[in-house]
MIGULO-26095 format. One record per atom (N, C-alpha, C, CB): chain; x, y, z; residue number from 1; atom name; residue in one letter. Coordinates in nm, 2 decimals. Atoms other than C-alpha are relative to their C-alpha. Glycine has a CB too. Layout:
N
FIKE chaine      u      v      w num atome residu
FIKE      A      X      Y      Z NUM    CA      a
...
//
This chain:
108
FIKE chaine      u      v      w num atome residu
FIKE      A  -0.13   0.01   0.00   1     N      m
FIKE      A   3.45  12.52  13.80   1    CA      m
FIKE      A   0.07  -0.11  -0.03   1     C      m
FIKE      A   0.04   0.02   0.10   1    CB      m
FIKE      A  -0.09   0.12   0.07   2     N      i
FIKE      A   3.72  12.27  13.64   2    CA      i
FIKE      A   0.08  -0.07   0.11   2     C      i
FIKE      A   0.10   0.07  -0.11   2    CB      i
FIKE      A  -0.05   0.01  -0.11   3     N      e
FIKE      A   3.85  12.08  13.85   3    CA      e
FIKE      A   0.15  -0.11  -0.05   3     C      e
FIKE      A  -0.12  -0.07   0.12   3    CB      e
FIKE      A  -0.17   0.06   0.02   4     N      a
FIKE      A   4.24  11.96  13.80   4    CA      a
FIKE      A  -0.02  -0.17   0.03   4     C      a
FIKE      A   0.14   0.08   0.15   4    CB      a
FIKE      A   0.05   0.11  -0.06   5     N      i
FIKE      A   4.26  11.58  13.75   5    CA      i
FIKE      A   0.14  -0.01  -0.02   5     C      i
FIKE      A  -0.11  -0.10  -0.05   5    CB      i
FIKE      A  -0.16  -0.02  -0.03   6     N      v
FIKE      A   4.59  11.47  13.90   6    CA      v
FIKE      A   0.01  -0.20  -0.03   6     C      v
FIKE      A   0.05   0.09   0.21   6    CB      v
FIKE      A  -0.13   0.13   0.03   7     N      a
FIKE      A   4.79  11.11  13.82   7    CA      a
FIKE      A   0.05  -0.07   0.07   7     C      a
FIKE      A   0.10   0.02  -0.05   7    CB      a
FIKE      A  -0.11   0.08  -0.16   8     N      p
FIKE      A   4.82  10.87  14.08   8    CA      p
FIKE      A   0.17  -0.07  -0.05   8     C      p
FIKE      A  -0.12  -0.19   0.09   8    CB      p
FIKE      A  -0.17   0.03   0.02   9     N      s
FIKE      A   5.17  10.80  14.18   9    CA      s
FIKE      A   0.01  -0.18   0.05   9     C      s
FIKE      A   0.11   0.12   0.14   9    CB      s
FIKE      A  -0.05   0.18  -0.09  10     N      t
FIKE      A   5.31  10.44  14.32  10    CA      t
FIKE      A   0.10   0.04   0.08  10     C      t
FIKE      A   0.08  -0.14  -0.10  10    CB      t
FIKE      A  -0.13   0.06  -0.03  11     N      h
FIKE      A   5.55  10.35  14.57  11    CA      h
FIKE      A   0.02  -0.11   0.06  11     C      h
FIKE      A   0.07   0.06   0.07  11    CB      h
FIKE      A  -0.08   0.13   0.04  12     N      v
FIKE      A   5.74  10.06  14.58  12    CA      v
FIKE      A   0.05  -0.03   0.17  12     C      v
FIKE      A   0.16   0.03  -0.12  12    CB      v
FIKE      A  -0.07   0.01  -0.13  13     N      t
FIKE      A   5.85   9.92  14.96  13    CA      t
FIKE      A   0.04  -0.22   0.00  13     C      t
FIKE      A  -0.14   0.09   0.17  13    CB      t
FIKE      A  -0.04   0.10  -0.01  14     N      e
FIKE      A   6.07   9.56  15.02  14    CA      e
FIKE      A   0.03  -0.07   0.11  14     C      e
FIKE      A   0.08   0.00  -0.07  14    CB      e
FIKE      A  -0.07   0.13  -0.13  15     N      e
FIKE      A   6.11   9.32  15.32  15    CA      e
FIKE      A  -0.06  -0.15  -0.04  15     C      e
FIKE      A  -0.09   0.03   0.20  15    CB      e
FIKE      A  -0.04   0.16   0.05  16     N      d
FIKE      A   6.20   8.97  15.29  16    CA      d
FIKE      A  -0.05  -0.05  -0.10  16     C      d
FIKE      A  -0.04  -0.10   0.07  16    CB      d
FIKE      A   0.06   0.09   0.11  17     N      g
FIKE      A   6.12   8.89  14.97  17    CA      g
FIKE      A  -0.13   0.03  -0.04  17     C      g
FIKE      A   0.00  -0.14   0.04  17    CB      g
FIKE      A   0.20  -0.04   0.07  18     N      l
FIKE      A   5.75   9.08  14.92  18    CA      l
FIKE      A   0.02   0.10  -0.01  18     C      l
FIKE      A  -0.18  -0.02   0.09  18    CB      l
FIKE      A   0.01  -0.13   0.10  19     N      f
FIKE      A   5.67   9.35  14.74  19    CA      f
FIKE      A  -0.12   0.06   0.09  19     C      f
FIKE      A  -0.04  -0.02  -0.19  19    CB      f
FIKE      A   0.10  -0.06  -0.05  20     N      y
FIKE      A   5.44   9.59  14.87  20    CA      y
FIKE      A  -0.02   0.12  -0.11  20     C      y
FIKE      A   0.03   0.04   0.15  20    CB      y
FIKE      A   0.08  -0.04   0.14  21     N      i
FIKE      A   5.27   9.84  14.60  21    CA      i
FIKE      A  -0.13   0.11   0.05  21     C      i
FIKE      A  -0.08  -0.16  -0.10  21    CB      i
FIKE      A   0.09  -0.14  -0.02  22     N      a
FIKE      A   5.08  10.15  14.69  22    CA      a
FIKE      A  -0.06   0.10  -0.14  22     C      a
FIKE      A   0.11   0.10   0.08  22    CB      a
FIKE      A   0.03  -0.10   0.11  23     N      m
FIKE      A   4.90  10.35  14.39  23    CA      m
FIKE      A  -0.08   0.10   0.12  23     C      m
FIKE      A  -0.12  -0.07  -0.15  23    CB      m
FIKE      A   0.06  -0.13  -0.09  24     N      s
FIKE      A   4.76  10.73  14.58  24    CA      s
FIKE      A  -0.03   0.05  -0.11  24     C      s
FIKE      A   0.10   0.09   0.11  24    CB      s
FIKE      A   0.05  -0.10   0.07  25     N      i
FIKE      A   4.60  10.98  14.44  25    CA      i
FIKE      A  -0.02   0.14   0.13  25     C      i
FIKE      A  -0.16  -0.07  -0.08  25    CB      i
FIKE      A  -0.02  -0.10  -0.06  26     N      g
FIKE      A   4.71  11.29  14.64  26    CA      g
FIKE      A   0.03  -0.09   0.16  26     C      g
FIKE      A  -0.12   0.11  -0.02  26    CB      g
FIKE      A   0.01   0.06  -0.17  27     N      a
FIKE      A   4.65  11.16  15.03  27    CA      a
FIKE      A  -0.03  -0.11  -0.01  27     C      a
FIKE      A  -0.11   0.06   0.09  27    CB      a
FIKE      A   0.09   0.09  -0.03  28     N      d
FIKE      A   4.43  10.89  14.94  28    CA      d
FIKE      A   0.09  -0.12  -0.09  28     C      d
FIKE      A  -0.18   0.05  -0.05  28    CB      d
FIKE      A  -0.02   0.09   0.05  29     N      e
FIKE      A   4.54  10.55  14.89  29    CA      e
FIKE      A  -0.13  -0.12  -0.10  29     C      e
FIKE      A   0.07  -0.05   0.11  29    CB      e
FIKE      A   0.11   0.00   0.12  30     N      v
FIKE      A   4.32  10.43  14.57  30    CA      v
FIKE      A   0.03  -0.16  -0.03  30     C      v
FIKE      A   0.03   0.12  -0.14  30    CB      v
FIKE      A  -0.03   0.08   0.05  31     N      c
FIKE      A   4.46  10.08  14.53  31    CA      c
FIKE      A   0.17  -0.07   0.11  31     C      c
FIKE      A  -0.01   0.05  -0.15  31    CB      c
FIKE      A  -0.14   0.02  -0.03  32     N      t
FIKE      A   4.76   9.85  14.68  32    CA      t
FIKE      A   0.00  -0.18  -0.02  32     C      t
FIKE      A   0.05   0.07   0.19  32    CB      t
FIKE      A  -0.02   0.11   0.02  33     N      a
FIKE      A   4.89   9.49  14.65  33    CA      a
FIKE      A   0.15  -0.03   0.03  33     C      a
FIKE      A  -0.05  -0.04  -0.11  33    CB      a
FIKE      A  -0.10   0.08  -0.04  34     N      c
FIKE      A   5.13   9.23  14.77  34    CA      c
FIKE      A   0.06  -0.10  -0.07  34     C      c
FIKE      A  -0.02  -0.05   0.09  34    CB      c
FIKE      A  -0.02   0.09   0.10  35     N      y
FIKE      A   5.36   9.05  14.58  35    CA      y
FIKE      A   0.17  -0.09   0.01  35     C      y
FIKE      A  -0.02   0.10  -0.15  35    CB      y
FIKE      A  -0.14   0.01  -0.04  36     N      m
FIKE      A   5.69   8.82  14.59  36    CA      m
FIKE      A   0.04  -0.03  -0.17  36     C      m
FIKE      A   0.05  -0.14   0.13  36    CB      m
FIKE      A  -0.07   0.09   0.11  37     N      l
FIKE      A   5.90   8.65  14.30  37    CA      l
FIKE      A   0.00  -0.17  -0.01  37     C      l
FIKE      A   0.14   0.04   0.01  37    CB      l
FIKE      A  -0.02   0.10  -0.04  38     N      d
FIKE      A   5.88   8.28  14.28  38    CA      d
FIKE      A   0.15  -0.08  -0.06  38     C      d
FIKE      A  -0.13  -0.06  -0.03  38    CB      d
FIKE      A  -0.12   0.03   0.06  39     N      k
FIKE      A   6.16   8.04  14.21  39    CA      k
FIKE      A   0.05   0.01  -0.14  39     C      k
FIKE      A   0.00  -0.10   0.02  39    CB      k
FIKE      A  -0.02  -0.02   0.18  40     N      a
FIKE      A   6.09   8.11  13.81  40    CA      a
FIKE      A   0.01   0.13   0.00  40     C      a
FIKE      A  -0.12  -0.04  -0.12  40    CB      a
FIKE      A   0.02  -0.12   0.03  41     N      r
FIKE      A   6.12   8.45  13.85  41    CA      r
FIKE      A  -0.15   0.08   0.01  41     C      r
FIKE      A   0.06  -0.01  -0.12  41    CB      r
FIKE      A   0.08  -0.03   0.03  42     N      r
FIKE      A   5.81   8.47  13.80  42    CA      r
FIKE      A  -0.11   0.12   0.13  42     C      r
FIKE      A  -0.03  -0.14  -0.04  42    CB      r
FIKE      A   0.08  -0.09  -0.09  43     N      v
FIKE      A   5.56   8.77  13.95  43    CA      v
FIKE      A  -0.10  -0.05   0.09  43     C      v
FIKE      A  -0.07   0.09  -0.06  43    CB      v
FIKE      A   0.06   0.09  -0.05  44     N      v
FIKE      A   5.30   8.60  14.20  44    CA      v
FIKE      A  -0.06   0.09   0.09  44     C      v
FIKE      A   0.08  -0.12   0.06  44    CB      v
FIKE      A   0.06  -0.12  -0.04  45     N      i
FIKE      A   5.03   8.88  14.30  45    CA      i
FIKE      A  -0.03  -0.13   0.16  45     C      i
FIKE      A  -0.17   0.09  -0.13  45    CB      i
FIKE      A   0.04   0.07  -0.14  46     N      i
FIKE      A   4.95   8.75  14.70  46    CA      i
FIKE      A  -0.13   0.07   0.04  46     C      i
FIKE      A   0.12   0.02   0.12  46    CB      i
FIKE      A   0.13  -0.07  -0.06  47     N      q
FIKE      A   4.69   9.07  14.77  47    CA      q
FIKE      A  -0.06   0.09  -0.09  47     C      q
FIKE      A   0.02   0.09   0.13  47    CB      q
FIKE      A   0.04  -0.06   0.11  48     N      l
FIKE      A   4.51   9.28  14.52  48    CA      l
FIKE      A  -0.13   0.06   0.10  48     C      l
FIKE      A  -0.02  -0.09  -0.15  48    CB      l
FIKE      A   0.13  -0.09  -0.11  49     N      d
FIKE      A   4.28   9.56  14.72  49    CA      d
FIKE      A  -0.01   0.14   0.00  49     C      d
FIKE      A   0.03  -0.01   0.16  49    CB      d
FIKE      A  -0.02  -0.16   0.05  50     N      t
FIKE      A   4.13   9.88  14.62  50    CA      t
FIKE      A  -0.17   0.01   0.06  50     C      t
FIKE      A   0.04   0.03  -0.21  50    CB      t
FIKE      A   0.14  -0.04  -0.11  51     N      p
FIKE      A   3.86  10.02  14.88  51    CA      p
FIKE      A  -0.11   0.06  -0.13  51     C      p
FIKE      A   0.04   0.17   0.17  51    CB      p
FIKE      A   0.17   0.02   0.06  52     N      v
FIKE      A   3.49  10.01  14.78  52    CA      v
FIKE      A  -0.03   0.14  -0.11  52     C      v
FIKE      A  -0.14   0.01   0.17  52    CB      v
FIKE      A  -0.01  -0.14   0.07  53     N      e
FIKE      A   3.50  10.40  14.71  53    CA      e
FIKE      A   0.07   0.01  -0.16  53     C      e
FIKE      A   0.09   0.08   0.09  53    CB      e
FIKE      A  -0.06  -0.03   0.12  54     N      h
FIKE      A   3.72  10.36  14.43  54    CA      h
FIKE      A   0.06  -0.08  -0.11  54     C      h
FIKE      A   0.08   0.06   0.01  54    CB      h
FIKE      A   0.03   0.12   0.08  55     N      r
FIKE      A   3.67  10.06  14.27  55    CA      r
FIKE      A  -0.05   0.05  -0.13  55     C      r
FIKE      A  -0.10  -0.09   0.08  55    CB      r
FIKE      A   0.03  -0.03   0.10  56     N      g
FIKE      A   3.58  10.08  13.89  56    CA      g
FIKE      A   0.02   0.14  -0.06  56     C      g
FIKE      A  -0.09  -0.04   0.00  56    CB      g
FIKE      A  -0.03  -0.09   0.08  57     N      n
FIKE      A   3.79  10.35  13.76  57    CA      n
FIKE      A   0.18  -0.04   0.01  57     C      n
FIKE      A  -0.06   0.16   0.06  57    CB      n
FIKE      A  -0.18   0.11   0.10  58     N      g
FIKE      A   4.10  10.08  13.64  58    CA      g
FIKE      A   0.11   0.03   0.09  58     C      g
FIKE      A   0.07   0.09  -0.22  58    CB      g
FIKE      A  -0.16  -0.01  -0.06  59     N      y
FIKE      A   4.34  10.16  13.94  59    CA      y
FIKE      A   0.03  -0.16   0.04  59     C      y
FIKE      A   0.02   0.11   0.16  59    CB      y
FIKE      A  -0.10   0.14   0.02  60     N      a
FIKE      A   4.41   9.75  13.98  60    CA      a
FIKE      A   0.03   0.00  -0.14  60     C      a
FIKE      A  -0.06  -0.16   0.05  60    CB      a
FIKE      A  -0.03   0.07   0.12  61     N      t
FIKE      A   4.43   9.70  13.61  61    CA      t
FIKE      A   0.14   0.07  -0.02  61     C      t
FIKE      A  -0.11   0.01  -0.12  61    CB      t
FIKE      A  -0.12  -0.04   0.07  62     N      a
FIKE      A   4.70   9.99  13.61  62    CA      a
FIKE      A   0.09  -0.06   0.11  62     C      a
FIKE      A   0.01   0.17  -0.03  62    CB      a
FIKE      A  -0.14   0.08  -0.13  63     N      l
FIKE      A   4.89   9.84  13.94  63    CA      l
FIKE      A   0.01  -0.12  -0.06  63     C      l
FIKE      A  -0.05  -0.03   0.18  63    CB      l
FIKE      A   0.01   0.14   0.02  64     N      l
FIKE      A   4.84   9.48  13.80  64    CA      l
FIKE      A   0.13   0.07  -0.14  64     C      l
FIKE      A  -0.19  -0.09  -0.04  64    CB      l
FIKE      A  -0.10  -0.05   0.13  65     N      e
FIKE      A   5.04   9.68  13.44  65    CA      e
FIKE      A   0.14   0.04   0.08  65     C      e
FIKE      A  -0.07   0.17  -0.10  65    CB      e
FIKE      A  -0.11  -0.09  -0.03  66     N      s
FIKE      A   5.26   9.86  13.65  66    CA      s
FIKE      A   0.06  -0.07   0.06  66     C      s
FIKE      A  -0.01   0.12   0.06  66    CB      s
FIKE      A  -0.06   0.10  -0.06  67     N      i
FIKE      A   5.39   9.58  13.85  67    CA      i
FIKE      A   0.09  -0.08  -0.13  67     C      i
FIKE      A  -0.11  -0.08   0.08  67    CB      i
FIKE      A  -0.02   0.03   0.08  68     N      q
FIKE      A   5.43   9.42  13.54  68    CA      q
FIKE      A   0.10   0.03  -0.10  68     C      q
FIKE      A  -0.07  -0.01  -0.02  68    CB      q
FIKE      A  -0.10  -0.08   0.09  69     N      r
FIKE      A   5.64   9.70  13.34  69    CA      r
FIKE      A   0.17  -0.01   0.15  69     C      r
FIKE      A  -0.10   0.22  -0.05  69    CB      r
FIKE      A  -0.10  -0.01  -0.07  70     N      r
FIKE      A   5.83   9.70  13.68  70    CA      r
FIKE      A   0.08  -0.10  -0.01  70     C      r
FIKE      A  -0.02   0.02   0.11  70    CB      r
FIKE      A  -0.01   0.13  -0.03  71     N      e
FIKE      A   5.92   9.35  13.70  71    CA      e
FIKE      A   0.05  -0.05  -0.14  71     C      e
FIKE      A  -0.14  -0.07   0.05  71    CB      e
FIKE      A  -0.04   0.07   0.14  72     N      r
FIKE      A   5.98   9.29  13.33  72    CA      r
FIKE      A   0.02  -0.11  -0.03  72     C      r
FIKE      A   0.10   0.03  -0.05  72    CB      r
FIKE      A  -0.03   0.15   0.00  73     N      t
FIKE      A   5.90   8.92  13.40  73    CA      t
FIKE      A  -0.10  -0.02  -0.11  73     C      t
FIKE      A  -0.02  -0.09   0.15  73    CB      t
FIKE      A   0.09   0.05   0.11  74     N      g
FIKE      A   5.65   8.72  13.16  74    CA      g
FIKE      A  -0.13   0.00   0.06  74     C      g
FIKE      A   0.03  -0.15  -0.06  74    CB      g
FIKE      A   0.18   0.00  -0.06  75     N      p
FIKE      A   5.28   8.68  13.28  75    CA      p
FIKE      A   0.03  -0.02   0.13  75     C      p
FIKE      A  -0.12  -0.14  -0.07  75    CB      p
FIKE      A  -0.01   0.04  -0.13  76     N      i
FIKE      A   5.21   8.73  13.62  76    CA      i
FIKE      A  -0.12  -0.12   0.09  76     C      i
FIKE      A   0.00   0.14   0.05  76    CB      i
FIKE      A   0.13   0.08  -0.09  77     N      r
FIKE      A   4.99   8.50  13.86  77    CA      r
FIKE      A  -0.09   0.11   0.11  77     C      r
FIKE      A   0.08  -0.13   0.11  77    CB      r
FIKE      A   0.06  -0.08  -0.13  78     N      v
FIKE      A   4.76   8.56  14.12  78    CA      v
FIKE      A  -0.10  -0.07   0.03  78     C      v
FIKE      A  -0.05   0.14  -0.03  78    CB      v
FIKE      A   0.05   0.08  -0.06  79     N      i
FIKE      A   4.63   8.41  14.38  79    CA      i
FIKE      A  -0.14   0.08   0.04  79     C      i
FIKE      A   0.10  -0.05   0.11  79    CB      i
FIKE      A   0.10  -0.12   0.05  80     N      s
FIKE      A   4.26   8.51  14.35  80    CA      s
FIKE      A  -0.11  -0.07   0.11  80     C      s
FIKE      A  -0.05   0.02  -0.22  80    CB      s
FIKE      A   0.12   0.05  -0.12  81     N      t
FIKE      A   3.94   8.48  14.61  81    CA      t
FIKE      A  -0.11  -0.03  -0.09  81     C      t
FIKE      A  -0.07   0.13   0.13  81    CB      t
FIKE      A   0.09   0.02   0.00  82     N      s
FIKE      A   3.63   8.40  14.54  82    CA      s
FIKE      A  -0.11   0.12  -0.14  82     C      s
FIKE      A  -0.02  -0.01   0.14  82    CB      s
FIKE      A   0.05  -0.13   0.06  83     N      h
FIKE      A   3.44   8.76  14.46  83    CA      h
FIKE      A   0.05   0.06  -0.09  83     C      h
FIKE      A  -0.02   0.09   0.07  83    CB      h
FIKE      A  -0.04  -0.08   0.13  84     N      a
FIKE      A   3.75   8.86  14.21  84    CA      a
FIKE      A   0.01  -0.09  -0.07  84     C      a
FIKE      A   0.11   0.08  -0.02  84    CB      a
FIKE      A   0.01   0.08   0.10  85     N      v
FIKE      A   3.72   8.54  13.98  85    CA      v
FIKE      A  -0.04   0.11  -0.11  85     C      v
FIKE      A  -0.10  -0.13   0.03  85    CB      v
FIKE      A   0.01  -0.01   0.11  86     N      g
FIKE      A   3.55   8.75  13.73  86    CA      g
FIKE      A   0.04   0.08  -0.04  86     C      g
FIKE      A  -0.07   0.00  -0.04  86    CB      g
FIKE      A  -0.12  -0.10   0.03  87     N      f
FIKE      A   3.76   9.06  13.77  87    CA      f
FIKE      A   0.10  -0.02  -0.13  87     C      f
FIKE      A   0.08   0.01   0.12  87    CB      f
FIKE      A  -0.15  -0.01   0.08  88     N      y
FIKE      A   4.10   8.88  13.62  88    CA      y
FIKE      A  -0.10  -0.09  -0.12  88     C      y
FIKE      A   0.20  -0.10   0.10  88    CB      y
FIKE      A   0.07   0.07   0.14  89     N      r
FIKE      A   3.85   8.68  13.38  89    CA      r
FIKE      A  -0.04   0.12  -0.12  89     C      r
FIKE      A  -0.16  -0.07   0.06  89    CB      r
FIKE      A   0.05  -0.16   0.09  90     N      k
FIKE      A   3.74   9.04  13.24  90    CA      k
FIKE      A   0.12   0.03  -0.02  90     C      k
FIKE      A  -0.10   0.13   0.08  90    CB      k
FIKE      A  -0.12  -0.02   0.09  91     N      l
FIKE      A   4.11   9.12  13.16  91    CA      l
FIKE      A   0.09  -0.10  -0.04  91     C      l
FIKE      A   0.07   0.08   0.06  91    CB      l
FIKE      A  -0.11   0.10   0.11  92     N      g
FIKE      A   4.19   8.82  13.00  92    CA      g
FIKE      A   0.09  -0.06   0.05  92     C      g
FIKE      A   0.08   0.07  -0.11  92    CB      g
FIKE      A  -0.04   0.13  -0.04  93     N      y
FIKE      A   4.34   8.58  13.24  93    CA      y
FIKE      A  -0.06  -0.07   0.01  93     C      y
FIKE      A   0.05  -0.02   0.08  93    CB      y
FIKE      A   0.04   0.17   0.03  94     N      t
FIKE      A   4.35   8.22  13.20  94    CA      t
FIKE      A   0.01  -0.03   0.17  94     C      t
FIKE      A   0.14  -0.12  -0.11  94    CB      t
FIKE      A  -0.04   0.07  -0.13  95     N      e
FIKE      A   4.29   8.01  13.54  95    CA      e
FIKE      A   0.03  -0.12   0.00  95     C      e
FIKE      A  -0.09   0.01   0.07  95    CB      e
FIKE      A  -0.09   0.12   0.06  96     N      v
FIKE      A   4.54   7.78  13.53  96    CA      v
FIKE      A   0.01  -0.11   0.13  96     C      v
FIKE      A   0.17   0.06  -0.04  96    CB      v
FIKE      A   0.05   0.02  -0.10  97     N      s
FIKE      A   4.43   7.64  13.89  97    CA      s
FIKE      A  -0.12   0.08   0.09  97     C      s
FIKE      A   0.09  -0.02   0.06  97    CB      s
FIKE      A   0.11  -0.05  -0.11  98     N      p
FIKE      A   4.15   7.67  14.12  98    CA      p
FIKE      A   0.02   0.14   0.05  98     C      p
FIKE      A   0.01  -0.10   0.14  98    CB      p
FIKE      A  -0.02  -0.13  -0.02  99     N      y
FIKE      A   4.19   8.03  14.16  99    CA      y
FIKE      A   0.12   0.07   0.03  99     C      y
FIKE      A  -0.08   0.03   0.09  99    CB      y
FIKE      A  -0.16  -0.02   0.10 100     N      i
FIKE      A   4.51   8.08  14.01 100    CA      i
FIKE      A  -0.05   0.06  -0.11 100     C      i
FIKE      A   0.10  -0.14  -0.06 100    CB      i
FIKE      A   0.03  -0.10   0.14 101     N      f
FIKE      A   4.50   8.32  13.74 101    CA      f
FIKE      A   0.14   0.04  -0.08 101     C      f
FIKE      A  -0.08   0.17   0.06 101    CB      f
FIKE      A  -0.13  -0.04   0.08 102     N      e
FIKE      A   4.81   8.41  13.48 102    CA      e
FIKE      A  -0.08   0.08  -0.10 102     C      e
FIKE      A   0.09  -0.14  -0.07 102    CB      e
FIKE      A   0.02  -0.08   0.06 103     N      s
FIKE      A   4.78   8.72  13.32 103    CA      s
FIKE      A   0.04  -0.04  -0.17 103     C      s
FIKE      A   0.08   0.10   0.08 103    CB      s
FIKE      A  -0.01   0.00   0.11 104     N      r
FIKE      A   4.83   8.73  12.92 104    CA      r
FIKE      A   0.14   0.11   0.01 104     C      r
FIKE      A  -0.13   0.03  -0.08 104    CB      r
FIKE      A  -0.06  -0.07   0.00 105     N      q
FIKE      A   5.16   8.94  12.87 105    CA      q
FIKE      A  -0.05   0.12  -0.08 105     C      q
FIKE      A   0.10  -0.05  -0.03 105    CB      q
FIKE      A   0.06  -0.14   0.03 106     N      f
FIKE      A   5.10   9.30  12.88 106    CA      f
FIKE      A   0.15   0.11  -0.08 106     C      f
FIKE      A  -0.07   0.06   0.19 106    CB      f
FIKE      A  -0.08  -0.04   0.07 107     N      s
FIKE      A   5.28   9.53  12.63 107    CA      s
FIKE      A   0.06   0.12   0.03 107     C      s
FIKE      A  -0.04  -0.01  -0.09 107    CB      s
FIKE      A  -0.04  -0.17  -0.03 108     N      s
FIKE      A   5.49   9.82  12.75 108    CA      s
FIKE      A   0.01   0.13  -0.07 108     C      s
FIKE      A   0.12   0.01   0.03 108    CB      s
//
C-alpha cells in the first residue's frame, strides 16, 4: 500500500507583538516557534521547538524559511540554547554573541 504524502501547513497568530507559528501535518504539530520584531524590524526567534519524534525531517528549517519569507526581512536572529548550537551552525548561522545566531539571507 502506498501512503499519501501530506504537505505541512502553518498557522500564525500574533499577540502583543509576539508571533506564534505552528507547522502541522494533519492534527500533529511538528514544529512551533515564537518570534518578535526588534526596533530595527529584524526577526528575533525566541523559541523554536520540534518534538523529538519529528526531529530530523527538516521541519525546523522549513519553519525558519517560512518566517523569513513571511516577514520579508534581512537575516533573522535566534536566541539559542546550548543543545541547539550545532543545529544553527549546520544551517550556516553565525554566532554574533554567546547563544545569539544570525542567519544568512534565505532566497525567496
